[in-house]
C-alpha positions in Angstrom: 22.9 36.2 26.5 24.4 38.1 23.6 24.9 36.5 20.2 27.8 38.6 19.0 30.4 36.0 19.9 31.1 32.8 18.1 28.3 30.3 18.4 28.5 27.6 21.1 29.7 24.4 19.3 27.8 21.3 20.5 28.3 17.6 19.9 25.5 15.1 20.6 26.3 11.6 21.8 23.3 9.2 21.9 22.8 5.8 20.5 19.2 6.7 19.4 19.2 8.4 16.1 15.8 10.1 16.7 17.2 11.7 19.9 20.4 12.9 18.1 18.4 14.3 15.1 15.7 15.9 17.3 18.3 17.7 19.5 20.2 18.8 16.4 17.2 20.4 14.9 16.2 22.2 18.2 19.7 23.5 18.9 20.5 24.6 15.3 17.4 26.7 15.5 19.2 28.8 18.1 21.2 31.8 16.8 24.0 31.3 19.2 24.4 27.5 19.1 25.7 25.2 16.4 25.7 21.4 16.3 29.1 20.4 14.9 28.8 16.6 15.2 27.0 13.5 16.4 28.3 10.3 18.0 26.6 6.9 18.3 28.3 5.7 21.5 30.9 6.5 24.1 33.9 5.5 22.0 32.6 7.5 19.1 32.1 10.5 21.4 35.7 10.4 22.6 37.0 10.2 19.1 34.8 13.0 17.7 35.3 15.2 20.7 39.1 15.1 20.1 38.5 15.7 16.4 35.9 18.4 16.5 36.8 20.3 19.7 33.2 21.1 20.8 32.4 23.5 23.6 29.7 21.3 25.0 29.1 17.5 24.6 25.5 16.3 25.2 26.2 12.8 26.6 23.7 10.1 27.0 24.5 8.2 30.2 23.5 4.7 28.9 25.0 3.6 25.6 26.2 0.2 24.3 29.9 -0.5 24.6 31.6 2.5 26.2 28.9 4.2 28.2 28.5 7.9 28.9 30.3 7.9 32.3 33.5 6.3 30.9 33.4 8.6 27.9 32.9 11.6 30.1 35.9 10.6 32.2 38.1 10.1 29.1 37.1 13.5 27.6 37.5 15.6 30.7 40.8 14.0 31.7 42.3 14.4 28.2 42.9 18.1 28.5 39.8 18.9 26.4 38.1 22.1 27.3 34.7 20.6 26.3 32.0 20.7 29.0 29.9 17.6 29.3 26.2 17.9 29.8 24.8 14.5 30.7 21.4 13.4 29.4 19.3 11.3 31.8 15.9 9.7 31.6 15.2 10.3 35.3 16.6 13.2 37.4 17.5 10.7 40.1 19.5 8.5 37.8 21.6 6.0 39.7 24.7 7.1 37.9 24.4 10.8 38.6 27.1 10.8 41.3 29.5 8.7 39.2 29.0 11.0 36.2 29.9 14.1 38.4 33.0 12.3 39.7 33.9 11.6 36.0 33.8 15.4 35.3 30.2 16.1 34.1 29.2 19.8 34.4 25.5 19.2 34.6 22.5 17.1 33.9 19.4 17.5 31.7 16.3 15.4 31.4 15.7 14.0 27.9 12.2 15.4 27.9 13.4 18.9 28.4 11.8 21.6 26.3 13.7 23.3 23.5 14.2 26.4 25.6 15.5 24.3 28.6 17.8 22.5 26.3 19.3 25.6 24.8 19.6 27.4 28.1 21.3 24.3 29.6 23.9 24.4 26.8 24.5 28.1 27.4 24.8 27.7 31.2 27.3 24.8 30.9 29.3 26.5 28.2 29.7 29.6 30.4 31.2 27.4 33.2 28.2 27.5 35.5 26.8 24.6 37.4 23.6 22.9 36.2 22.2 20.8 39.0 18.5 20.6 39.7 17.3 20.5 43.4 16.5 16.8 43.1 20.0 16.1 41.8 21.5 18.1 44.6 19.5 16.0 47.1 20.9 12.9 45.4 24.4 14.2 45.8 23.9 15.0 49.5 22.5 11.5 50.1 25.4 9.9 48.3 28.1 11.9 50.2 26.4 11.0 53.5 26.6 7.3 52.6 30.3 7.6 51.6 31.3 8.9 55.0 34.6 10.6 55.8 36.2 13.2 53.5 39.3 12.3 51.5 42.4 13.6 53.4 44.6 14.4 50.3 41.9 16.7 48.8 41.1 18.2 52.2 44.7 19.5 52.5 44.2 21.5 49.3 41.6 23.7 51.0 44.6 25.4 52.8 45.6 26.9 49.5 42.4 29.1 49.6 42.0 32.4 51.4 39.4 32.7 54.1 37.0 34.5 51.7 37.6 32.0 48.9 36.8 29.2 51.2 33.6 30.9 52.2 32.7 31.4 48.5 33.4 27.7 47.8 31.1 26.7 50.5 28.3 28.8 49.1 28.9 27.4 45.6 28.4 24.0 47.0 25.1 25.1 48.5 24.0 25.9 44.9 24.1 29.7 45.2 24.6 31.8 42.1 27.2 34.6 41.9 24.5 37.2 42.5 23.2 35.3 45.5 26.7 34.9 46.9 27.3 38.6 46.4 24.1 39.4 48.3 25.0 37.0 51.1 28.5 38.4 51.5 27.5 42.0 50.7 30.1 42.4 47.9 29.9 43.2 44.2 29.0 40.3 41.9 32.2 41.0 39.9 34.2 40.4 43.1 32.5 37.0 43.5 33.3 36.1 39.9 37.0 36.9 40.6 36.9 34.7 43.7 35.3 31.8 41.8 38.0 32.1 39.0 40.8 32.0 41.6 39.2 29.0 43.4 39.0 27.0 40.2 42.6 27.9 39.2 44.1 27.1 42.7 42.3 23.8 43.0 42.7 22.8 39.3 38.9 22.4 38.8 37.0 22.7 35.6 33.9 24.5 36.7 31.5 25.3 39.5 30.0 21.8 39.4 33.4 20.2 40.1 33.9 22.9 42.8 30.7 21.8 44.6 31.8 18.1 44.4 35.2 19.1 45.9 33.6 21.0 48.7 31.5 17.9 49.7 34.3 15.5 49.3 36.7 17.4 51.5 34.1 17.9 54.2 34.1 21.7 53.8 30.3 21.4 53.4 28.6 18.7 55.5 25.4 17.1 54.1 24.0 17.0 57.7 23.9 20.8 57.5 21.0 20.7 55.1 
């Protein structure tokens, strides 16, 4: 990751002051990341995200008043370009699925190391998905429980070309651009182009939302894993 570009602007939303301050110190030590603000709850996060325009919001999922899921939904549906990285105590948090549906781009355990924290911010800021294997299993279980795909969303698949549909399915399986390129025997740049077109055509924010879409429409079946 180069550091010639503007630093990634991060806002931290957590009701625990020690968590906010600890993450601020860790992230500000990175040459390519800058913490631009802190929020004490969901409502504060919504207000400050609108005011500060961060690239990434670190969002605690459980906060008094407006919680992290509701705040994530408000931020991501407001037209903000901020990516939300949800902080969880356990990687099988009961609200993981709801947070993804609300527009979260990824998840990070609160006990992550400084390097993991910084890399997570970079990955999400770049529009990549940040889903651990355990979280992916949780999603598959949840989609299996929910049953049939949603018809209105399923119709939107028709907007994609055959190759774009194939790429979308591989995104949902958690493959990186390089892995998709190897699977399809094409250049990685070609995959990046396909991913960009998929997101534009379907009106999705990032790869994480693309994966959710693929499961919800039935393009990828949990029983296939």
